[in-house]
C-alpha positions in Angstrom: -3.4 -34.7 21.2 -4.9 -31.3 20.9 -8.5 -30.4 19.8 -8.8 -28.1 16.8 -12.1 -26.5 15.7 -12.6 -25.8 12.0 -15.0 -23.9 9.7 -14.9 -25.1 6.1 -17.0 -25.4 2.9 -17.4 -28.3 0.6 -17.2 -28.2 -3.2 -20.9 -27.1 -3.4 -20.4 -24.2 -1.0 -22.1 -25.9 2.0 -20.8 -24.7 5.4 -19.4 -27.3 7.9 -18.2 -26.8 11.4 -16.5 -29.4 13.6 -13.4 -30.5 15.4 -10.5 -32.9 14.9 -7.9 -34.4 17.3 -4.3 -33.8 16.1 -0.9 -33.0 17.6 -0.2 -29.8 15.6 -2.2 -27.2 13.7 -0.6 -28.2 10.4 -1.7 -31.8 10.8 -5.2 -30.6 11.7 -5.3 -28.5 8.5 -4.2 -31.5 6.4 -6.8 -33.6 8.1 -9.6 -31.2 7.2 -8.4 -31.0 3.6 -8.3 -34.8 3.4 -12.0 -34.8 4.3 -12.7 -33.0 1.0 -13.4 -29.6 2.6 -12.0 -26.1 2.0 -11.1 -24.7 5.4 -11.6 -21.0 6.2 -10.7 -21.3 9.9 -8.6 -23.9 11.8 -8.0 -23.0 15.4 -6.9 -24.7 18.5 -9.7 -25.1 21.0 -9.1 -23.2 24.2 -9.2 -25.2 27.4 -11.5 -22.8 29.1 -13.9 -22.2 26.2 -15.7 -24.4 23.8 -16.8 -21.7 21.4 -15.9 -22.5 17.7 -14.5 -19.9 15.4 -16.9 -17.9 13.3 -17.3 -18.4 9.6 -16.3 -14.8 8.8 -12.8 -15.3 10.0 -10.0 -17.0 8.1 -7.8 -19.5 9.7 -5.2 -18.4 12.2 -2.4 -20.7 13.5 -2.3 -21.8 17.1 -1.8 -19.2 19.8 -1.8 -16.3 17.2 -5.5 -15.7 16.7 -5.7 -12.5 18.8 -2.4 -11.0 17.5 -3.2 -12.1 14.0 -6.5 -10.1 14.1 -4.6 -7.0 15.0 -2.4 -7.3 11.9 -5.0 -8.4 9.4 -4.8 -5.3 7.4 -1.0 -5.4 7.0 0.3 -6.6 3.7 3.8 -7.9 4.3 5.6 -6.3 7.2 5.1 -3.9 10.1 7.3 -2.6 12.9 11.0 -2.2 12.6 11.6 -4.7 9.8 11.3 -3.4 6.3 9.9 -5.2 3.4 13.4 -5.2 1.8 14.9 -7.1 4.8 12.0 -9.6 5.0 12.2 -10.3 1.2 15.9 -10.8 1.5 15.4 -13.3 4.3 12.8 -15.1 2.3 15.0 -15.3 -0.8 17.9 -16.6 1.4 15.7 -19.3 2.9 14.5 -20.4 -0.6 18.1 -20.6 -1.9 19.3 -22.6 1.0 16.4 -25.1 1.0 16.7 -25.5 -2.8 20.4 -26.4 -2.2 19.3 -29.3 0.1 20.2 -27.7 3.4 17.9 -28.6 6.3 15.6 -25.9 7.5 17.1 -25.6 11.0 20.6 -25.3 9.6 19.4 -22.7 7.1 17.7 -20.7 9.8 20.8 -20.8 12.0 23.0 -19.7 9.1 20.8 -16.7 8.3 20.4 -15.9 12.0 24.2 -15.7 12.5 24.8 -13.3 9.7 21.6 -11.2 10.1 22.3 -7.5 10.9 18.8 -6.5 11.9 18.5 -7.1 15.6 14.7 -7.6 15.6 14.8 -10.2 12.9 17.7 -11.9 14.5 15.8 -12.2 17.8 12.8 -13.5 16.0 14.8 -16.1 14.1 16.2 -17.4 17.4 12.7 -17.9 18.7 11.6 -19.6 15.5 14.6 -22.0 15.8 13.6 -22.8 19.4 10.0 -23.4 18.4 11.0 -25.8 15.6 13.4 -27.6 17.9 10.5 -28.1 20.3 8.5 -30.0 17.6 6.6 -27.1 15.9 6.5 -26.5 12.2 8.0 -23.6 10.4 4.6 -22.0 9.7 3.6 -22.3 13.4 6.8 -20.7 14.5 6.3 -17.8 12.1 2.7 -17.4 13.2 3.9 -16.6 16.7 5.1 -13.3 15.3 2.2 -11.7 13.4 3.7 -8.2 13.9 6.4 -9.3 11.4 5.0 -12.2 9.3 1.5 -11.4 7.9 -1.3 -13.8 7.4 -0.6 -13.8 3.7 3.0 -14.8 4.4 2.1 -17.5 7.0 -0.7 -19.0 4.9 1.6 -19.4 1.9 4.1 -21.1 4.1 1.4 -23.5 5.4 0.4 -24.3 1.8 4.0 -25.0 0.9 4.5 -27.3 3.9 1.3 -29.1 3.1 2.2 -29.7 -0.5 5.8 -30.5 0.3 7.1 -27.6 -1.8 8.4 -25.2 0.8 11.5 -24.0 -1.1 9.5 -23.2 -4.3 6.8 -21.5 -2.2 9.5 -19.3 -0.5 10.9 -18.4 -3.9 7.5 -17.4 -5.2 6.8 -15.4 -2.0 10.1 -13.6 -2.4 9.2 -12.7 -6.0 5.8 -11.5 -4.8 7.3 -9.3 -2.2 10.0 -7.9 -4.4 7.5 -7.1 -7.2 5.1 -5.5 -4.8 7.8 -3.4 -3.2 9.1 -2.3 -6.6 5.7 -1.0 -7.8 5.1 0.6 -4.5 8.5 2.4 -4.6 7.8 3.7 -8.1 4.5 5.2 -7.0 6.0 6.8 -3.9 8.9 8.2 -5.8 6.6 9.6 -8.4 4.5 11.4 -5.8 7.6 12.6 -3.9 8.9 14.9 -6.7 5.8 17.0 -7.3 5.0 17.1 -3.5 8.6 18.4 -2.8 8.4 21.0 -5.5 5.0 22.2 -4.3 6.3 22.4 -0.7 9.4 24.3 -1.8 7.2 26.7 -3.9 5.0 27.4 -0.9 8.0 27.9 1.4 9.7 30.3 -1.1 6.4 32.2 -1.7 5.7 32.6 2.0 9.3 33.8 2.7 9.1 36.4 -0.1 5.6 37.6 0.7 6.0 37.8 4.5 9.6 39.0 4.9 11.1 40.3 1.6 8.2 42.2 -0.1 7.3 44.3 2.9 10.8 45.7 3.1 10.8 46.7 -0.6 7.4 48.4 -0.1 8.8 50.8 2.5 11.8 51.6 0.3 10.0 51.9 -3.0 7.2 53.9 -1.5 9.6 56.6 -0.4 11.5 56.6 -3.7 8.5 56.9 -6.0 6.8 59.6 -4.0 3.6 61.1 -5.5 4.1 59.2 -8.8 2.9 56.0 -7.1 3.7 52.4 -7.9 3.0 50.4 -11.1 -0.3 48.5 -10.9 1.4 45.1 -11.0 3.7 46.0 -8.2 0.8 47.4 -6.1 -1.0 44.1 -6.6 2.0 42.2 -5.3 2.2 44.5 -2.3 -1.5 44.1 -1.5 -1.2 40.3 -1.8 1.8 40.4 0.5 -0.1 42.4 3.1 -3.0 40.0 2.8 -0.8 36.9 3.2 1.1 38.4 6.2 -2.1 39.3 8.0 -3.8 36.0 7.4 -0.7 33.7 7.7 -2.0 32.1 10.9 -5.4 31.5 9.3 -3.8 29.8 6.3 -1.7 27.6 8.6 -4.7 26.7 10.8 -6.8 25.9 7.7 -4.2 23.6 6.2 -3.9 21.7 9.5 -7.7 21.5 9.8 -7.9 20.2 6.2 -5.4 17.5 7.0 -7.1 16.5 10.2 -10.5 16.4 8.4 -9.1 14.1 5.7 -7.8 11.7 8.3 -11.1 11.8 10.2 -13.0 11.2 7.0 -10.7 8.3 6.0 -11.1 6.7 9.4 -14.8 6.1 8.7 -15.8 3.3 6.3 -18.1 5.5 4.2 -15.6 8.4 4.1 -12.8 6.2 3.0 -15.0 4.7 0.3 -15.8 8.2 -0.9 -12.2 9.3 -1.0 -11.1 6.2 -2.8 -13.8 6.7 -5.3 -12.6 10.2 -6.0 -9.0 8.9 -6.2 -10.0 6.5 -9.0 -11.7 9.3 -11.0 -8.7 11.7 -11.1 -7.3 12.3 -14.6 -3.9 10.7 -14.5 -3.4 9.6 -10.9 -6.7 7.7 -11.0 -5.6 5.6 -13.9 -2.4 4.8 -12.1 -4.2 4.0 -8.8 -6.7 1.7 -10.6 -3.9 -0.2 -12.4 -1.9 -0.5 -9.2 -4.9 -1.8 -7.3 -5.7 -4.4 -10.0 -2.0 -5.5 -10.1 -2.0 -5.8 -6.3 -5.2 -7.9 -6.2 -4.3 -10.2 -9.1 -0.7 -10.8 -8.0 -1.8 -11.6 -4.4 -4.6 -13.9 -5.5 -2.6 -15.6 -8.3 0.4 -16.2 -6.0 -1.7 -17.8 -3.3 -3.7 -19.9 -5.7 -0.5 -21.0 -7.4 0.8 -22.2 -4.0 -2.4 -24.2 -3.1 -4.2 -21.8 -0.8 -8.0 -22.4 -1.1 -9.8 -19.8 -3.2 -12.1 -18.6 -0.5 -9.3 -18.0 1.9 -7.2 -16.4 -0.9 -10.0 -14.0 -1.6 -10.3 -13.1 2.0 -6.6 -12.3 2.4 -6.7 -10.4 -0.9 -9.5 -8.3 0.4 -7.6 -7.5 3.6 -4.5 -6.4 1.6 -6.4 -4.2 -0.8 -5.4 -0.6 -0.4 -8.6 0.8 -1.9 -12.0 0.4 -0.3 -13.8 -0.1 -3.6 -11.5 -3.0 -4.5 -12.0 -4.4 -1.0 -15.8 -4.3 -1.5 -15.6 -5.8 -4.9 -13.4 -8.7 -3.6 -15.8 -9.3 -0.7 -18.8 -9.5 -3.1 -16.8 -11.9 -5.2 -16.0 -14.0 -2.1 -19.7 -14.2 -1.2 -20.7 -15.2 -4.8 -17.9 -17.8 -5.1 -19.0 -19.3 -1.7 -22.5 -19.7 -3.2 -21.0 -21.6 -6.2 -20.5 -18.7 -8.7 -17.4 -18.1 -10.8 -14.9 -15.3 -10.3 -15.8 -13.5 -13.5 -19.4 -12.5 -13.0 -19.1 -10.7 -9.6 -15.9 -9.0 -10.6 -17.6 -7.7 -13.8 -20.6 -6.6 -11.8 -18.5 -4.6 -9.4 -17.5 -2.1 -12.2 -14.0 -1.7 -10.8 -12.2 -4.0 -13.2 -11.9 -3.2 -16.9 -13.3 -5.6 -19.5 -9.8 -6.8 -20.7 -9.0 -8.0 -17.2 -12.3 -9.7 -16.8 -11.8 -11.5 -20.2 -8.4 -12.7 -19.2 -9.7 -14.0 -15.8 -12.6 -15.7 -17.7 -10.2 -17.5 -20.0 -8.0 -18.6 -17.1 -11.1 -20.1 -15.3 -12.2 -21.9 -18.5 -8.8 -23.3 -19.3 -7.9 -24.3 -15.7 -4.9 -21.9 -15.7 -6.4 -19.2 -13.4 -3.2 -18.6 -11.3 -1.0 -18.1 -14.3 -3.5 -15.9 -16.0 -3.8 -13.7 -12.8 -0.1 -13.3 -12.7 0.0 -12.3 -16.4 -2.7 -9.7 -15.6 -0.6 -8.4 -12.7 2.5 -8.1 -14.9 0.6 -6.3 -17.6 -0.9 -3.8 -15.1 2.5 -3.3 -13.5 4.0 -2.5 -16.9 1.2 0.0 -17.5 1.7 1.6 -14.1 5.5 2.0 -14.9 4.8 3.5 -18.3 2.1 5.8 -17.0 4.4 7.1 -14.2 7.2 7.6 -16.6 5.0 9.5 -19.0 3.4 11.6 -16.3 6.8 12.6 -14.8 8.2 13.5 -18.2 5.3 16.1 -18.5 5.1 17.1 -14.8 8.7 17.9 -14.2 9.0 20.7 -16.8 5.5 22.0 -15.9 6.5 22.3 -12.2 9.8 24.0 -13.0 8.0 26.5 -15.2 5.4 27.1 -12.5 8.0 27.8 -9.9 10.0 30.0 -12.2 6.8 32.1 -13.2 5.8 32.4 -9.5 9.2 33.7 -8.3 9.9 35.6 -11.5 6.6 37.5 -11.2 7.5 38.8 -7.7 11.0 39.8 -8.8 9.7 41.6 -11.9 7.1 43.4 -9.7 9.8 44.6 -7.4 12.1 45.8 -10.2 9.4 47.7 -12.1 9.5 50.8 -9.8 13.3 50.8 -10.1 13.1 51.0 -13.8 10.7 54.0 -13.5 13.1 55.7 -11.1 16.0 55.2 -13.5 13.9 56.7 -16.4 12.3 59.6 -14.5 14.3 60.1 -11.4 13.4 59.8 -7.7 9.9 61.1 -6.9 9.0 61.5 -10.6 12.0 63.5 -11.7 13.2 67.2 -11.1 11.7 70.2 -12.8 13.7 72.0 -15.4 14.6 75.6 -14.7 
């Protein structure tokens, strides 16, 4: 028998700390829940230390507390295994278990055909752990660099409720939907960023290497007549860019480094995230994406039986925006004191009234998980529509911008040639 320390709350929000004697971490978790408590931390007691876990930490399975803390801000997957590969594994496990195949046989079947070496190695270790008497969740928790706390906690809830196959199916849906919306946002940002970078590259090439060559030639051909004002402006701009190219490069690098330093601090990240939400079009997309991320994460965990306080803690850790994380933390503290979800979420000012109303209805009708998932679907549809609309306007605008930029330089270079064709070299020859 092993000793497990726990931190939990009762239905009135009163804090309890204690210990139980059980063989495995999953049995200890089930024991705490049978006592009518809502655990936020269940941890095996170290032999050389009798210190219980703090109330601010969520539960971590046996032997993974330290490693789990390092990965607490990771949503689904880190390292060399992509979200696509992990979601495919989760979907395969759900399908095999729903077909009645035992878990060890299902793991061996997936391990034999898995192409990713890292995941294949981890699956072998998971199989060995289960064969030694451990549970599926405990085996996964040994690898926090791959399986996040969200992933492991949902597996724990599925094992406790005896619905592991349905939990895996919901988890696969969650990961696929999250990855889909993330891919749309990344692809939407990739096009304008690539066009801007190409424009900067072309402009630099023309102004530093091409335009100075034309200046030497055209200056000799026009002679005392001089160059047209627009051409002279382009030549002066070219000279300025050429002489300050290193300064521009250093300023760009310094700006990027400064942004990273600002974002590394808590207050700086909050300020940048606040600015991000106030941008005209991107801010609306970022807000909707943040709401969809929070509601889908919280709704999926509540639907699978994860306690609300623990679900809020994990939702806060997976939030990509500091303002959302702060609002979720405030909500967690209020719920711990016995309040509902609606009031603190509304007081945060981050969530719109329509979302608050839907969550309120879900709480009053006892269908909060389903309502949260409906909010997530609605926000994801809005993000998709907003991205499509923005790209339909942004694509021609960027093409026109690039055409005007390059076309202006070309026109400026050809204006003196037109004058030379009309009046001759050096202003034309005198008539005898």
